[in-house]
C-alpha positions, 0 to 999 in steps of 0.5 A: 782380096780386100784390105783394111789398114789398121796401124803400123803397116798391119792389114787385115786381108780378106784372102777368099771364101770367108777367110780373114787374116793379119798380114804384114804387107811389109814383112818379107822376113829375111828377104826384106832385110837383104832387099833393104840392104841391097837397095841402100848399097845400089843407091850409094853406089850409083851416087858414088859413081855419079860423084866420080864422073863429075869430078873426072869431067872437071879434071879433063876440063881443067886440063884443057883435053890434053896432057899438060906435060906433053904440051910443055915438052912440045913448046921445049922442042919448038924452042930448041929447034928455032935455037932459042935455047942450047943443048945443055938448057934443053936437056935440063929443062927436059929431064926436069919436066919428066921427072915432075 
């Protein structure tokens, strides 16, 4: 099959034994529109996924790999065990940490 480019995506194509015809090489009818929409949707989802993943990585690295709330409770438990704070102070701080 031989092609001769004209303009605007139109090609004069030789399809065989003495037959020439105009063919729009990008014209796939409705499938072409659906293909274009799905390709756009595909790339938008890929980009959104990458942005979400980078955001998740940044949040994970800023929290130090663990929950700051659980680390605060551990420190509170240690202070209570060493006797640095009394029962009332321990309960008050623990409630406050668990609420917020």
